[in-house]
C-alpha positions in Angstrom: -24.6 142.2 77.4 -27.8 143.4 78.9 -30.7 144.2 76.5 -31.0 147.8 75.4 -34.4 148.0 77.0 -32.8 147.7 80.5 -31.2 151.1 80.0 -34.5 153.0 79.3 -35.6 155.7 81.7 -38.6 158.0 82.0 -37.2 160.5 84.5 -34.0 161.2 86.3 -32.9 163.7 88.9 -29.3 163.1 87.8 -27.2 165.7 86.0 -25.7 163.9 83.0 -22.4 164.8 81.4 -24.1 165.0 78.0 -27.6 164.8 76.5 -27.9 163.7 72.9 -31.2 164.6 71.2 -32.1 162.1 68.5 -31.0 158.5 67.9 -30.6 158.3 64.1 -27.3 158.2 62.2 -25.8 161.2 64.1 -27.4 160.5 67.4 -26.1 157.0 67.5 -22.6 158.2 66.7 -22.8 160.9 69.3 -23.9 158.4 72.0 -21.1 156.0 71.0 -18.3 158.6 71.0 -19.4 160.4 74.2 -19.8 157.2 76.3 -16.6 155.6 75.0 -14.8 158.8 75.9 -16.1 158.6 79.5 -19.2 160.7 79.6 -22.4 159.6 81.2 -24.9 160.3 78.5 -28.6 160.4 78.0 -30.1 159.8 74.6 -33.5 161.4 74.2 -35.7 160.1 71.4 -39.2 161.4 70.6 -40.4 158.0 69.1 -41.0 154.5 70.4 -38.4 151.9 71.2 -37.2 149.5 68.4 -35.2 146.5 69.4 -32.8 145.1 66.8 -34.3 142.1 65.0 -37.3 141.8 67.3 -39.2 144.8 66.0 -38.4 144.4 62.3 -42.0 143.1 61.7 -41.9 143.3 57.9 -38.6 141.5 57.5 -38.6 138.2 55.6 -42.2 138.5 54.7 -43.2 138.0 51.1 -45.9 140.3 49.7 -48.5 137.5 49.4 -48.5 136.9 53.2 -49.2 140.6 54.0 -52.8 141.7 54.4 -52.6 144.1 51.5 -49.9 142.2 49.5 -47.3 144.7 50.4 -49.2 147.9 49.6 -50.5 150.2 52.3 -54.3 150.6 52.3 -55.0 153.4 49.9 -57.3 155.2 52.3 -54.8 155.0 55.2 -52.0 156.2 53.0 -54.0 159.1 51.6 -55.4 160.2 55.0 -52.4 159.5 57.4 -49.3 159.2 55.2 -49.9 161.7 52.4 -46.3 162.9 52.5 -44.6 159.7 53.6 -46.2 157.6 50.9 -44.1 159.5 48.3 -40.9 157.9 49.7 -39.5 154.9 47.7 -39.1 152.9 50.9 -42.7 153.3 52.1 -44.9 150.2 51.9 -46.8 147.7 54.1 -43.5 146.2 55.3 -42.1 149.5 56.4 -45.1 151.6 57.4 -44.3 151.4 61.1 -41.0 153.2 60.5 -42.7 156.3 59.0 -44.4 159.2 60.8 -48.1 159.7 60.7 -48.5 163.0 58.8 -51.9 163.7 60.3 -50.4 163.7 63.8 -47.3 165.7 62.7 -48.4 168.4 60.3 -46.4 171.3 58.9 -47.3 174.1 56.5 -45.9 175.3 53.2 -46.7 178.3 51.0 -49.3 177.8 48.2 -47.5 176.4 45.2 -44.3 175.6 47.0 -44.6 172.0 48.3 -42.0 170.3 50.5 -42.0 166.6 51.3 -40.6 166.1 54.8 -39.9 162.3 55.2 -39.6 161.4 58.8 -39.1 158.3 60.9 -39.4 158.9 64.6 -38.4 155.8 66.6 -35.2 154.6 68.2 -32.8 154.4 65.4 -34.6 157.1 63.4 -34.1 157.0 59.6 -30.9 154.9 60.1 -33.3 152.0 59.8 -34.4 152.8 56.3 -31.8 155.0 54.7 -30.4 154.3 51.2 -26.8 153.6 52.6 -24.9 155.4 49.9 -21.7 156.6 51.5 -19.2 159.0 50.0 -16.5 161.4 51.3 -16.6 165.0 50.3 -13.5 166.8 48.9 -12.1 170.3 48.9 -14.0 170.9 45.6 -17.1 170.9 47.9 -15.6 172.6 51.0 -14.2 175.5 48.9 -17.2 175.9 46.6 -18.9 178.6 48.6 -15.8 180.7 48.9 -15.0 180.4 45.2 -18.4 181.2 43.6 -19.8 183.4 46.4 -22.9 181.4 47.2 -23.2 180.8 50.9 -20.5 181.4 53.5 -17.0 179.8 53.5 -16.8 176.5 55.2 -14.7 176.8 58.4 -13.2 173.3 57.7 -11.5 171.6 54.8 -11.1 168.0 53.7 -7.9 167.6 55.8 -9.9 168.4 59.0 -12.3 165.6 58.3 -10.1 163.0 56.6 -9.0 161.2 59.9 -12.6 161.2 61.1 -13.9 159.8 57.9 -11.4 156.9 58.4 -12.5 156.6 62.0 -16.2 156.1 61.2 -15.6 154.0 58.0 -13.6 151.4 59.9 -16.5 150.9 62.3 -19.4 151.2 59.8 -18.0 149.1 57.0 -18.1 150.7 53.5 -18.1 148.4 50.5 -16.3 150.1 47.6 -13.3 150.3 45.4 -10.2 152.5 45.4 -10.2 154.8 42.4 -7.8 157.7 43.3 -10.3 160.4 42.1 -9.7 163.9 43.3 -13.4 164.8 43.3 -14.3 161.7 45.4 -11.6 160.7 47.9 -11.3 157.0 48.6 -12.6 155.6 51.9 -11.3 152.8 54.1 -13.0 150.1 52.0 -14.3 146.6 52.4 -14.7 144.7 49.0 -17.1 146.3 46.6 -20.2 144.7 45.0 -19.8 143.5 41.4 -21.0 144.9 38.2 -23.3 142.6 36.2 -22.2 141.6 32.7 -24.0 144.5 30.9 -22.8 147.1 33.3 -19.3 145.9 33.0 -19.5 146.2 29.2 -20.9 149.7 29.4 -18.4 150.7 32.1 -15.5 149.8 29.7 -17.0 151.9 26.9 -17.7 154.8 29.3 -14.3 154.9 30.8 -12.6 154.8 27.4 -14.7 157.5 25.9 -15.2 159.9 28.9 -11.8 159.7 30.7 -10.9 161.1 33.2 -14.5 160.6 34.3 -15.1 157.1 35.4 -18.0 154.7 36.1 -17.5 153.0 39.5 -19.6 150.8 41.8 -21.6 152.8 44.2 -20.1 152.9 47.7 -22.5 151.6 50.3 -22.7 150.8 54.0 -23.8 147.3 53.2 -21.4 144.5 54.0 -20.6 142.4 51.0 -17.7 140.9 53.0 -17.7 141.9 56.7 -14.4 142.8 58.2 -13.2 141.7 61.7 -14.6 144.9 63.2 -18.1 144.3 61.8 -18.0 140.6 62.8 -17.1 141.7 66.3 -20.2 143.8 66.3 -22.3 140.7 65.6 -23.0 141.8 62.0 -23.2 139.5 59.0 -22.9 139.5 55.2 -25.5 141.2 53.0 -27.9 138.7 51.7 -28.9 140.8 48.7 -32.6 140.5 49.5 -33.6 144.2 48.7 -35.3 144.3 52.1 -33.0 146.8 53.8 -35.7 149.3 54.6 -37.5 146.7 56.7 -34.7 146.5 59.2 -32.0 143.8 58.9 -31.5 141.2 61.6 -28.2 140.2 60.0 -26.9 143.7 60.7 -25.6 143.7 57.2 -26.2 147.4 56.8 -25.2 150.2 59.2 -27.9 151.4 61.5 -27.9 152.7 65.1 -29.4 149.4 66.3 -26.8 147.2 64.5 -23.6 149.3 65.0 -23.4 152.3 67.3 -26.0 151.6 70.0 -24.5 148.3 71.2 -21.0 149.7 72.0 -22.6 152.7 73.7 -24.7 150.5 75.9 -21.7 148.2 76.6 -20.0 151.1 78.4 -22.7 151.2 81.0 -22.7 155.0 80.7 -25.8 155.3 78.4 -29.4 155.9 79.4 -32.2 156.2 76.9 -35.5 158.2 77.2 -37.9 157.2 74.4 -41.3 158.7 73.7 -39.8 162.0 74.9 -40.4 165.0 72.6 -37.9 167.8 73.2 -39.8 171.0 73.6 -36.7 173.3 74.0 -33.2 173.6 75.3 -32.9 175.0 78.8 -30.6 178.1 78.8 -29.0 179.8 81.8 -28.3 183.5 81.0 -26.0 183.8 84.0 -23.6 181.3 82.8 -24.4 181.5 79.1 -24.7 177.7 79.0 -27.3 175.2 78.0 -28.3 173.2 81.1 -30.6 170.6 79.7 -33.8 170.0 77.8 -37.5 170.2 78.4 -39.4 167.3 77.1 -43.1 166.4 76.6 -44.1 162.8 77.2 -45.4 161.6 73.9 -48.1 159.5 75.5 -49.2 161.5 78.6 -48.2 165.0 77.5 -46.5 165.5 80.9 -43.7 168.0 80.8 -40.4 167.1 82.5 -36.7 168.1 82.4 -33.4 166.5 82.0 -30.1 168.2 82.8 -26.5 167.9 81.5 -23.3 169.7 81.1 -23.3 169.4 77.3 -26.3 169.3 74.9 -25.8 167.7 71.4 -28.7 168.1 68.9 -28.9 165.3 66.4 -32.7 165.3 65.9 -32.4 165.7 62.1 -32.0 168.9 60.1 -35.4 170.4 60.5 -36.2 168.9 63.9 -33.0 170.3 65.5 -33.6 173.7 64.1 -37.2 173.6 65.3 -36.0 172.9 68.8 -33.6 175.9 68.6 -36.3 178.2 67.2 -38.6 177.2 70.1 -35.9 177.8 72.7 -36.6 181.5 73.2 -35.4 183.7 76.0 -34.8 187.3 76.7 -31.2 186.8 75.5 -32.3 184.9 72.4 -35.8 186.1 71.5 -35.6 184.6 68.0 -34.3 181.2 68.9 -31.3 179.9 70.9 -27.8 180.7 69.5 -29.4 182.9 66.9 -27.6 186.2 67.3 -26.7 186.0 63.6 -30.3 185.8 62.5 -29.5 183.0 60.1 -31.1 180.2 62.1 -33.7 178.5 59.9 -32.3 179.9 56.7 -30.3 178.3 53.8 -32.4 175.1 53.6 -31.1 172.8 50.9 -31.9 169.3 49.5 -30.5 167.5 46.5 -31.9 167.7 43.0 -33.3 164.4 41.8 -36.0 163.4 39.3 -34.0 163.8 36.1 -32.2 161.2 33.9 -32.6 158.8 31.0 -33.0 155.1 30.2 -32.7 152.9 27.2 -32.6 149.4 25.8 -29.4 147.4 25.6 -29.1 145.1 22.6 -27.7 141.6 23.0 -26.7 139.7 26.1 -29.7 137.4 25.8 -27.9 134.6 27.6 -26.8 136.7 30.5 -28.5 137.3 33.8 -27.6 138.3 37.4 -28.1 136.8 40.9 -29.6 138.5 43.9 -30.8 142.0 44.5 -27.6 144.0 44.9 -28.0 147.0 47.3 -26.1 149.5 45.1 -25.3 150.1 41.5 -23.0 151.9 39.0 -22.1 155.5 39.9 -20.5 158.3 37.8 -18.9 160.9 40.1 -19.2 164.6 39.4 -17.6 165.9 36.1 -19.4 169.2 35.6 -17.6 172.4 36.7 -14.5 170.4 37.7 -12.0 170.9 34.8 -14.1 173.4 32.8 -16.7 175.9 33.8 -20.2 175.2 32.5 -21.8 178.1 30.8 -25.3 177.7 32.2 -25.0 176.7 35.9 -22.8 176.4 39.0 -21.8 173.3 40.9 -22.4 169.8 39.7 -24.0 166.4 40.0 -23.4 162.6 40.0 -25.2 160.0 37.9 -26.2 156.6 39.2 -28.2 153.7 37.9 -28.0 150.2 36.8 -28.8 147.5 34.2 -31.4 144.8 34.5 -33.7 142.6 32.5 -37.4 143.3 32.1 -39.4 140.8 34.0 -42.7 139.1 33.6 -44.7 142.1 34.7 -43.5 143.9 31.5 -44.2 140.9 29.3 -47.7 140.5 30.8 -48.9 143.7 29.1 -47.9 142.4 25.6 -50.5 140.9 23.3 -50.9 137.2 23.6 -53.0 134.3 25.0 -52.6 130.6 25.9 -49.6 128.4 26.0 -47.4 130.5 23.9 -48.1 133.6 26.0 -47.4 131.7 29.2 -44.1 130.5 27.8 -43.2 134.1 26.8 -43.7 135.6 30.2 -41.4 132.9 31.8 -38.5 134.3 29.9 -36.5 137.4 30.9 -37.2 140.4 28.7 -34.8 142.9 27.2 -31.9 144.4 29.0 -32.4 148.1 30.1 -29.9 150.5 31.6 -30.7 153.9 33.2 -29.0 156.8 34.8 -30.4 159.4 37.2 -28.8 162.5 38.6 -28.2 163.8 42.1 -27.3 167.5 41.9 -26.3 170.3 44.3 -28.8 172.9 45.3 -27.3 176.3 46.0 -27.6 177.7 49.6 -30.2 180.6 49.4 -31.4 182.8 52.3 -35.0 182.6 51.1 -35.1 178.8 51.5 -36.1 178.7 55.1 -38.1 177.2 58.0 -39.9 179.1 60.8 -42.3 178.4 63.5 -45.9 178.9 62.5 -47.4 181.7 64.7 -50.7 179.9 65.5 -50.7 176.3 64.3 -49.6 173.5 66.7 -49.4 169.7 66.6 -51.2 167.3 68.9 -48.5 167.7 71.6 -48.9 171.5 71.6 -45.6 172.1 69.7 -45.6 174.9 67.1 -45.7 173.5 63.6 -42.9 174.2 61.2 -43.6 176.4 58.2 -41.3 175.3 55.4 -40.6 177.6 52.4 -38.3 176.0 49.9 -38.1 176.2 46.1 -35.8 175.4 43.2 -33.8 178.2 41.7 -33.0 178.9 38.0 -29.6 177.3 38.6 -31.3 174.2 39.9 -33.6 174.0 36.8 -30.8 174.4 34.4 -28.8 171.6 36.2 -31.8 169.3 36.1 -32.1 169.8 32.3 -28.4 169.1 31.8 -28.7 165.9 33.9 -31.4 164.6 31.5 -29.7 165.7 28.4 -26.3 164.4 29.5 -27.7 161.1 30.7 -29.4 160.6 27.3 -26.2 161.6 25.4 -24.1 159.1 27.4 -26.6 156.3 26.7 -26.5 157.1 23.0 -22.7 157.0 23.0 -22.8 153.7 24.8 -25.0 152.2 22.0 -28.4 152.0 23.7 -31.6 152.1 21.8 -35.1 153.6 22.4 -33.7 156.2 24.8 -36.1 158.2 26.9 -35.3 161.3 28.9 -37.3 162.3 32.0 -37.5 165.4 34.2 -40.1 165.1 37.0 -42.3 168.1 37.8 -42.3 170.0 41.1 -45.4 168.1 42.1 -43.9 164.7 41.4 -40.5 165.6 43.1 -40.7 168.6 45.4 -37.8 169.6 47.6 -37.4 167.3 50.6 -38.2 164.2 48.7 -34.6 163.5 48.2 -34.4 163.1 52.0 -31.1 164.9 52.1 -32.3 168.1 53.8 -29.4 170.3 55.0 -28.7 173.7 56.3 -30.8 176.0 58.6 -28.1 176.1 61.4 -25.0 176.4 59.3 -21.4 176.5 60.4 -19.1 179.3 59.4 -16.1 181.3 60.4 -18.0 184.5 61.4 -20.6 184.5 64.3 -22.4 187.3 62.6 -23.3 185.1 59.6 -23.4 181.5 61.0 -24.8 179.6 64.0 -21.9 177.1 64.5 -18.1 177.0 64.3 -16.0 174.4 62.6 -16.6 171.9 65.5 -20.4 172.1 65.2 -20.3 174.2 68.4 -22.7 177.1 68.7 -20.9 180.5 68.5 -23.2 181.9 71.1 -23.6 179.0 73.6 -20.3 177.1 73.9 -21.7 173.8 75.4 -24.4 173.5 72.7 -23.5 171.4 69.6 -25.6 170.6 66.4 -24.1 167.7 64.4 -26.8 166.6 62.0 -27.6 168.1 58.6 -28.6 171.4 60.0 -24.9 172.3 60.3 -24.1 172.1 56.6 -23.0 175.3 54.8 -23.6 173.7 51.4 -25.0 170.4 50.3 -22.4 169.2 47.7 -23.5 166.5 45.2 -22.7 163.4 47.2 -25.0 161.7 49.7 -24.2 163.4 53.0 -24.6 160.7 55.7 -21.0 159.7 55.9 -20.0 163.3 56.3 -22.6 163.7 59.1 -21.0 160.8 60.9 -17.5 162.1 60.6 -18.5 165.6 61.7 -20.4 164.1 64.7 -17.4 162.0 65.9 -15.1 165.0 65.5 -17.5 167.3 67.3 -18.0 164.9 70.2 -14.2 164.5 70.7 -13.9 168.2 70.8 -16.8 168.5 73.3 -15.2 166.0 75.6 -11.8 167.8 75.4 -13.4 171.2 76.1 -15.4 169.8 79.0 -12.4 168.1 80.6 -10.4 171.4 80.2 -13.2 173.3 81.9 -13.9 175.6 78.9 -17.5 174.7 78.6 
């Protein structure tokens, strides 16, 4: 197969069948589905090219061979990556995958910070995502209707179930079948193992808290590749804890390792990198999107690409920013915004709360490798019984490990005995942290700043998002419940934690959703159940912007399933002459 670089273009007079804006998790899937279904497709990416394996410059490098021993220079981090440096995956090995905040500013109201973590390059954040992969259930798709927060989802689990299976078989999800109503099973490859301590704690938890259950986290890392993944040229996870640097083994799902190669193999894909989408071109005579205007990231030259279908996959806030900037006489407040809800109902997951403690015994046990996932307790709040203080629910995740030499090094000591002490593993510890659902609220929103622009002349986003009373009560329950569980499991020296707004503002969970939500009514939503704009039928939005609520699970697998389903629908509609 020819290298991906041979399919790059800068300009084209051709009218494509489809344009896909963005190349991350959803953009890669859109390109794969559209090209395999026969459409000549242009993928437009605002960032630089990244070749699989070749451009993973931090891979396989130990900290001591890096100029700053794995840490980004403090001055550079403070002046150029002041938001990105808050991300757990940001260090000297991965710096090249994160945006320069000085070049790409945005504004927030005083006292309401928002951390927008971005990676603009071919592959987007698929190169450094956390890979946790879970199906949603009707508990999630029916929540808005039942408690009155947000609009009713226009789809249910049955609509997505075959598409979950479709993407899972390609991606490769390591996990175990559990038959849990709140967390439907996927099409699994073998799960990663619990270590000795986790397995002992799991047995205690399952016995005491049934029907709740502790399972192994489901992840898009290949513990044991299937035939489909081997055919993609992907290999087994090496348990190196280097996923965020890019993986030449293709052992985790990314655009580069999994969806871009089959799209390229069709011969129907072209890729325009360093191309910042300014707006979607709209024809009021036909009520159709006809293409996109782009700014060359290097020369600032403006150019256009044209297509019969436009699919926005630029990320939640980036796709909404494009729509807000696509103004016309027909849509003065943003394209496909007759409802007035474009930009509203921004959500992110609640993190930053949990508990940890010391596990007695197991001095002769250890573990091997750096497993890319850990124990996971699916949602149990507001499932069987209604909680008196808050709506919706959360999951708990964590893991057990032994304290290393860095912990021992701070203990009193000197000389031979001290050196011997730090060579031995320390005590076992186990912790649980929560991931909770934020309610959709109109006042959590993004808009275009009226005067501020970035270096490319694009309006800056103004992001106004805060936690609600429901969110705060849930966070407190996460910490209290995690501590109670650890006490029941026999742990000692238990410590609870709840991070402050400054330490964990909205956005830092990197699961932003909403702002172009789907719904049944064009008066209260931007998209229909196929991610298709109510107002402009050949315009689709398939990233997190489409979400009507954020549930409690990681959303990426649902983004993929929705994207595949939407693209199949778009092809059918195009071939039938309806768009």
